[in-house]
C-alpha positions as CSV (number, residue, x, y, z in Angstrom):
1,M,-35.2,-69.3,31.9
2,N,-31.4,-69.4,31.3
3,R,-29.2,-66.3,31.2
4,V,-27.8,-65.7,27.7
5,Y,-24.3,-64.5,26.9
6,L,-22.3,-63.4,23.9
7,L,-18.9,-65.1,24.0
8,G,-17.5,-63.0,21.1
9,G,-17.5,-62.9,17.3
10,L,-15.5,-62.5,14.1
11,R,-16.2,-60.8,10.9
12,S,-14.6,-60.5,7.5
13,H,-13.5,-57.2,6.0
14,I,-16.5,-55.6,4.3
15,G,-16.0,-55.5,0.5
16,V,-17.8,-53.3,-2.0
17,R,-19.8,-54.9,-4.7
18,Y,-17.5,-56.2,-7.4
19,G,-14.6,-55.5,-5.1
20,I,-12.2,-57.8,-3.1
21,F,-14.8,-60.6,-2.7
22,K,-16.5,-60.3,-6.1
23,T,-16.0,-64.0,-6.9
24,V,-16.4,-65.4,-3.4
25,R,-19.6,-67.2,-2.7
26,P,-21.2,-66.1,0.5
27,E,-21.3,-69.6,2.0
28,V,-17.6,-69.9,1.4
29,L,-16.9,-66.5,3.0
30,G,-19.1,-67.3,6.0
31,G,-17.8,-70.8,6.3
32,A,-14.3,-69.4,6.8
33,I,-15.6,-67.2,9.6
34,V,-17.4,-70.1,11.5
35,K,-14.3,-72.3,11.1
36,A,-12.2,-69.5,12.6
37,L,-14.7,-69.1,15.5
38,C,-14.4,-72.8,16.3
39,E,-10.6,-72.6,16.3
40,K,-10.5,-69.4,18.3
41,Y,-12.7,-70.7,21.1
42,E,-11.7,-74.4,20.8
43,I,-15.3,-75.4,19.9
44,Q,-15.7,-78.7,18.1
45,G,-19.1,-77.5,16.8
46,P,-22.1,-75.4,18.0
47,D,-25.5,-76.9,18.8
48,A,-26.9,-75.0,15.9
49,L,-26.1,-72.3,13.3
50,L,-28.5,-69.5,12.3
51,C,-27.5,-67.6,9.2
52,G,-29.0,-64.3,7.9
53,N,-29.1,-63.8,4.1
54,A,-31.2,-61.4,2.1
55,V,-30.0,-61.6,-1.6
56,G,-28.6,-65.1,-2.0
57,P,-29.8,-67.7,-4.5
58,G,-32.3,-69.1,-2.0
59,G,-32.5,-72.5,-0.3
60,N,-31.0,-73.2,3.1
61,M,-27.6,-71.4,2.6
62,G,-26.9,-71.6,6.3
63,R,-26.6,-75.4,6.1
64,L,-24.3,-75.1,3.1
65,L,-22.2,-72.5,4.9
66,A,-21.9,-74.8,8.0
67,L,-20.7,-77.7,5.9
68,E,-18.3,-75.4,4.0
69,G,-16.9,-74.3,7.3
70,G,-16.2,-77.8,8.4
71,L,-18.8,-78.0,11.1
72,P,-19.9,-81.6,12.0
73,E,-22.7,-82.9,9.9
74,S,-24.8,-83.2,13.1
75,V,-25.0,-79.4,13.5
76,P,-28.4,-78.2,12.2
77,A,-28.5,-74.9,10.4
78,L,-31.1,-72.6,9.0
79,T,-31.3,-69.5,7.0
80,I,-33.2,-66.3,8.1
81,D,-34.4,-63.6,5.7
82,L,-35.5,-60.5,7.5
83,Q,-33.8,-58.4,4.9
84,C,-31.5,-55.8,6.5
85,A,-32.2,-57.1,10.0
86,S,-31.5,-60.8,9.2
87,G,-28.3,-61.0,11.1
88,L,-29.8,-59.4,14.2
89,A,-32.8,-61.7,13.9
90,A,-30.5,-64.7,13.9
91,I,-29.0,-63.5,17.2
92,H,-32.5,-62.9,18.6
93,M,-33.5,-66.5,17.7
94,A,-30.3,-68.0,19.0
95,A,-30.8,-66.2,22.3
96,L,-34.3,-67.6,22.6
97,G,-33.0,-71.1,22.0
98,V,-30.4,-70.7,24.7
99,M,-32.9,-69.1,27.0
100,T,-35.3,-72.0,26.8
101,G,-32.5,-74.6,27.2
102,E,-32.8,-76.1,23.8
103,W,-29.2,-75.1,22.9
104,D,-26.1,-74.2,24.9
105,V,-24.0,-72.6,22.2
106,V,-25.2,-71.2,18.8
107,F,-23.4,-69.5,16.0
108,A,-25.6,-66.6,14.7
109,G,-24.9,-64.0,12.1
110,G,-24.9,-63.8,8.3
111,A,-23.2,-64.0,5.0
112,E,-23.9,-61.9,1.9
113,S,-22.7,-61.3,-1.6
114,A,-24.2,-58.4,-3.5
115,S,-21.6,-59.1,-6.2
116,L,-23.1,-62.5,-6.9
117,Q,-26.7,-61.5,-6.3
118,P,-28.9,-63.4,-8.8
119,R,-31.6,-61.7,-10.8
120,R,-35.1,-63.1,-10.7
121,I,-38.0,-62.9,-13.2
122,Y,-41.7,-62.9,-12.5
123,P,-43.6,-65.5,-14.5
124,E,-46.1,-64.3,-17.1
125,N,-49.1,-65.3,-15.0
126,D,-47.9,-63.0,-12.2
127,E,-49.5,-59.6,-12.7
128,R,-46.3,-57.9,-11.4
129,S,-44.6,-59.0,-14.7
130,R,-46.9,-56.4,-16.4
131,L,-46.8,-53.7,-13.8
132,R,-43.0,-53.4,-13.9
133,N,-39.9,-54.8,-15.5
134,P,-40.4,-58.6,-15.0
135,E,-36.7,-58.9,-14.1
136,F,-36.0,-57.8,-10.5
137,T,-33.5,-58.0,-7.7
138,T,-35.6,-56.6,-4.8
139,A,-38.6,-58.4,-3.5
140,Q,-41.9,-56.6,-2.9
141,F,-42.2,-55.3,0.7
142,I,-45.5,-53.5,0.9
143,P,-48.7,-53.6,-1.2
144,G,-48.7,-51.4,-4.2
145,E,-45.0,-50.8,-4.5
146,Y,-43.0,-53.0,-6.9
147,G,-39.8,-51.2,-7.8
148,D,-36.2,-52.1,-6.9
149,D,-36.0,-48.6,-5.4
150,A,-38.5,-49.3,-2.6
151,M,-36.1,-48.8,0.2
152,L,-34.7,-45.6,-1.3
153,L,-38.2,-44.1,-1.5
154,G,-39.0,-45.3,2.0
155,A,-35.9,-43.4,3.2
156,E,-36.9,-40.2,1.3
157,R,-40.4,-40.4,2.9
158,A,-38.8,-40.9,6.3
159,A,-36.6,-37.8,5.8
160,K,-39.6,-35.7,4.8
161,R,-41.7,-36.9,7.8
162,A,-38.8,-36.4,10.3
163,G,-37.9,-33.0,8.8
164,I,-34.3,-34.1,7.9
165,S,-32.5,-31.8,5.5
166,R,-29.8,-32.8,3.1
167,K,-27.3,-30.8,5.1
168,E,-28.2,-32.8,8.3
169,A,-27.9,-36.0,6.3
170,D,-24.6,-35.0,4.9
171,E,-23.2,-34.0,8.3
172,A,-24.2,-37.5,9.6
173,A,-22.5,-39.2,6.7
174,L,-19.3,-37.2,7.2
175,L,-19.2,-37.9,10.9
176,S,-19.6,-41.6,10.3
177,Q,-16.7,-41.6,7.8
178,Q,-14.4,-39.6,10.1
179,R,-15.0,-42.0,13.0
180,A,-14.6,-45.1,10.9
181,K,-11.4,-43.7,9.4
182,E,-9.9,-43.1,12.9
183,V,-10.9,-46.6,14.0
184,Q,-9.3,-48.1,10.9
185,E,-6.1,-46.2,11.4
186,K,-5.8,-47.2,15.1
187,G,-6.7,-50.8,14.4
188,L,-9.3,-50.9,17.1
189,L,-11.3,-53.7,15.3
190,S,-8.2,-55.7,14.2
191,D,-8.8,-58.5,16.7
192,V,-12.3,-59.2,15.4
193,I,-11.7,-58.9,11.7
194,L,-10.4,-62.0,9.9
195,P,-8.4,-61.2,6.7
196,L,-9.7,-63.5,4.0
197,F,-8.9,-64.1,0.3
198,G,-6.3,-61.4,0.3
199,S,-8.5,-58.7,2.0
200,T,-6.7,-56.0,3.9
201,R,-9.3,-53.4,4.8
202,D,-12.9,-52.4,4.8
203,E,-13.2,-51.1,1.3
204,A,-16.1,-48.7,1.7
205,I,-14.4,-46.3,4.1
206,R,-13.6,-43.1,2.2
207,K,-10.6,-41.5,3.8
208,R,-10.9,-38.3,1.8
209,M,-14.6,-37.6,2.4
210,S,-15.3,-33.9,2.9
211,E,-18.1,-31.4,2.9
212,K,-17.3,-30.4,-0.7
213,L,-17.5,-34.0,-1.9
214,L,-20.7,-34.5,-0.1
215,A,-22.2,-31.4,-1.7
216,R,-21.2,-32.6,-5.2
217,A,-22.7,-36.1,-4.7
218,P,-25.5,-36.9,-7.2
219,R,-29.0,-37.6,-6.0
220,V,-30.2,-41.2,-6.2
221,T,-33.9,-40.8,-6.5
222,D,-36.5,-38.6,-8.4
223,F,-38.4,-38.0,-5.1
224,P,-39.7,-34.4,-5.0
225,E,-37.2,-32.4,-2.8
226,G,-35.4,-35.6,-2.1
227,I,-32.2,-35.6,0.0
228,L,-30.6,-39.0,-0.7
229,T,-27.3,-39.0,-2.6
230,A,-24.6,-41.5,-3.4
231,A,-22.6,-40.2,-0.4
232,N,-25.3,-40.1,2.3
233,T,-26.6,-43.6,1.4
234,C,-24.6,-46.7,2.2
235,T,-22.7,-48.7,-0.4
236,I,-23.7,-52.2,-1.6
237,N,-21.5,-54.8,-0.1
238,D,-20.2,-58.3,0.5
239,G,-19.1,-59.8,3.8
240,A,-19.7,-62.3,6.6
241,A,-20.0,-62.1,10.4
242,F,-20.9,-64.5,13.2
243,V,-21.1,-64.3,17.0
244,A,-21.2,-67.2,19.5
245,V,-24.3,-67.1,21.7
246,A,-24.0,-69.3,24.8
247,S,-25.5,-70.3,28.2
248,E,-23.8,-69.6,31.5
249,R,-23.7,-73.4,32.1
250,W,-21.7,-74.1,29.0
251,L,-19.4,-71.1,29.4
252,R,-18.4,-72.2,32.9
253,K,-18.0,-75.8,31.8
254,Q,-15.6,-74.6,29.1
255,G,-13.8,-72.2,31.3
256,L,-14.6,-69.2,29.0
257,T,-15.4,-65.6,29.9
258,P,-18.1,-64.0,27.8
259,S,-17.9,-60.5,26.4
260,A,-21.5,-59.5,27.2
261,E,-24.9,-60.6,28.5
262,I,-28.0,-60.2,26.4
263,K,-30.5,-58.2,28.6
264,G,-33.4,-57.6,26.2
265,L,-34.8,-58.5,22.8
266,K,-37.4,-56.6,20.7
267,L,-38.9,-57.4,17.3
268,Y,-41.0,-54.4,16.3
269,A,-43.1,-53.3,13.4
270,S,-44.5,-49.9,12.4
271,D,-45.5,-47.8,9.3
272,P,-44.2,-49.8,6.3
273,K,-43.9,-46.6,4.2
274,V,-41.1,-45.2,6.4
275,P,-38.9,-48.2,7.4
276,P,-35.8,-46.2,8.6
277,L,-37.8,-44.7,11.5
278,S,-38.6,-48.2,12.9
279,A,-35.2,-48.8,14.4
280,D,-35.5,-46.0,17.0
281,E,-39.1,-46.9,17.6
282,A,-38.0,-50.4,18.4
283,V,-35.3,-49.2,20.8
284,A,-37.7,-46.8,22.5
285,S,-40.1,-49.7,23.1
286,L,-37.3,-52.0,24.4
287,L,-36.0,-49.4,26.8
288,K,-39.5,-48.6,28.1
289,E,-40.0,-52.3,28.7
290,K,-36.8,-52.5,30.7
291,G,-37.4,-49.4,32.7
292,L,-34.4,-47.6,31.1
293,S,-33.9,-44.2,29.5
294,Y,-31.7,-43.3,26.6
295,T,-29.2,-41.7,29.0
296,D,-28.6,-45.1,30.6
297,I,-27.1,-46.5,27.4
298,Y,-23.4,-46.0,26.7
299,D,-23.5,-46.8,23.0
300,F,-26.2,-47.1,20.4
301,E,-25.2,-49.1,17.3
302,Y,-27.9,-48.3,14.6
303,N,-27.4,-49.7,11.1
304,E,-27.4,-46.4,9.2
305,A,-28.1,-47.7,5.7
306,F,-29.3,-44.1,5.1
307,A,-28.0,-41.0,6.8
308,V,-31.6,-40.3,7.6
309,I,-31.4,-42.9,10.4
310,S,-28.5,-41.3,12.3
311,A,-29.6,-37.7,11.5
312,H,-33.0,-38.5,12.9
313,F,-31.5,-40.0,16.1
314,R,-29.3,-37.0,16.7
315,K,-32.2,-34.6,16.2
316,K,-34.6,-36.5,18.4
317,H,-32.1,-37.4,21.2
318,P,-29.7,-34.5,21.4
319,E,-28.7,-35.4,25.0
320,V,-27.1,-38.6,23.7
321,A,-26.3,-37.7,20.1
322,D,-22.6,-38.5,20.5
323,R,-23.4,-42.0,21.7
324,L,-24.7,-43.1,18.4
325,N,-22.2,-45.2,16.3
326,R,-19.2,-44.1,18.3
327,W,-16.8,-45.9,15.9
328,G,-18.7,-45.0,12.7
329,G,-21.6,-46.9,11.0
330,A,-22.8,-48.4,7.8
331,L,-22.4,-45.1,5.9
332,A,-18.7,-45.7,6.2
333,Y,-18.2,-49.5,6.6
334,G,-21.0,-50.5,4.2
335,H,-24.1,-52.6,4.7
336,P,-23.9,-56.3,3.6
337,Y,-27.6,-56.8,4.2
338,G,-27.9,-60.1,6.2
339,V,-24.5,-59.6,7.8
340,S,-25.0,-56.2,9.4
341,G,-26.7,-57.4,12.5
342,A,-23.8,-59.5,13.6
343,E,-21.3,-56.9,12.4
344,I,-22.8,-54.1,14.5
345,M,-23.1,-56.4,17.5
346,I,-19.4,-57.2,17.2
347,H,-18.6,-53.5,17.1
348,L,-20.9,-52.9,20.1
349,M,-19.1,-55.5,22.2
350,K,-15.7,-54.1,21.2
351,I,-16.7,-50.5,22.1
352,L,-18.0,-51.5,25.5
353,E,-14.9,-53.5,26.2
354,T,-12.4,-50.9,24.9
355,E,-14.1,-47.8,26.5
356,G,-15.5,-49.5,29.6
357,G,-19.2,-48.8,28.9
358,H,-21.8,-50.9,30.6
359,L,-25.0,-51.0,28.5
360,G,-25.3,-50.9,24.7
361,V,-28.1,-51.4,22.1
362,A,-27.8,-52.7,18.6
363,A,-30.7,-52.0,16.3
364,I,-31.6,-52.4,12.6
365,P,-34.7,-51.3,10.6
366,A,-35.7,-53.6,7.8
367,A,-37.8,-53.6,4.7
368,G,-41.5,-53.3,5.5
369,A,-40.6,-51.4,8.8
370,V,-39.9,-54.5,10.8
371,A,-37.0,-53.7,13.2
372,E,-34.8,-55.6,15.6
373,A,-33.3,-54.2,18.7
374,I,-31.1,-56.1,21.3
375,L,-29.9,-54.7,24.6
376,I,-26.6,-56.0,26.1
377,S,-24.4,-55.4,29.1
378,R,-20.7,-55.7,29.2
379,V,-19.4,-58.6,31.4
380,D,-16.5,-57.5,33.7
381,S,-14.0,-60.4,33.7
382,E,-13.1,-59.6,37.3
383,E,-16.7,-60.1,38.4
384,W,-17.2,-63.2,36.4
385,K,-16.9,-65.8,39.1
386,G,-15.6,-68.6,37.1
387,K,-11.9,-69.4,37.9
388,G,-9.2,-70.5,35.5
389,E,-11.0,-69.4,32.4
390,K,-9.2,-69.9,29.1
391,K,-7.2,-67.0,27.8
392,I,-8.2,-66.6,24.2
393,S,-5.6,-65.4,21.7
394,L,-6.6,-62.3,19.8
395,A,-4.3,-63.1,16.9
396,F,-5.2,-65.2,13.9
397,P,-2.5,-67.9,13.5
398,F,-5.3,-70.2,12.4
399,I,-6.4,-68.7,9.1
400,P,-7.4,-71.6,6.9
401,E,-4.9,-72.4,4.2
402,A,-7.6,-72.1,1.5
403,V,-8.2,-68.4,2.2
404,Q,-4.6,-67.2,2.7
């Protein structure tokens, strides 16, 4: 089996629904990212493109995105829908393709537009049209539950099962916002964020978030003794992000130094009634499989669509509590469904590079409690034996004219 590496990645700013990207189709936004990836690493085209998308219009959006991005017509592309974990599933599948030798370099990630999310209608001969409003935006994830609030109810049940209080959830949300604010002010992610269509910042970061504002935030469900509010639940977002997954053979031929090596992959499923808990269960399974403990990991990037996820981690793993989402998470940046897997992987690579950490894990729970977890290790450029590797510019002089 071939060793699998992450060369690097790029993402857009994350917009809020009906914000900066409200009129930009996801394939156009994602196409700009893959075009920039090609230019940054001087790649004519990858062997394949895998695109996560959860709320688009359907069809093979990945192929449309590849063509919008100017990739050669010979590059095959497909679209993956594992809901919130779609982007990480795309990386997982890309890694398997490189591992088996089918591909040498693959672009994997996702594109999403909640602003342009179409509404669907169950036909009259579908019993669900009579059990609920026939018009819907959220697919059915488990038997017996039909509402668009399925994920919210799953998070409330997870909080109750894990014994997470609103105070603990609010504390997790505030910490995420504070960390993301500091990262934004220092520009720590500026070399992996591509300004597009006039975007200048991640719109969901709330610089004035405080305990008082968290305490005033309205609840978002009618769940008995529920703890979810508009402030400890992520926003609804638009964005795009892709990483380049590559073989050692290809990297050395191109004279490129990778950012990280993929060391482990885990697709995991558990109790569908409490999907947020599946992320940490997936990570526990992956670490056990690799003979590692939580203390061996420098950074855990969990997609915290709900504060329940991060509050649960800190309560369950106090010895490594500060290692979760070191630069903030989805409670601050937002959660553009099919994009988030590639987004947190890009953040993870940057954190390991900037802070000198060795091992990191990216994990996402998805609807129906199917989770993805990927273990990576930072590649030390001094130890990378290839000589004369290309020096990649971290600036963006190559922003396509159409998006300036």
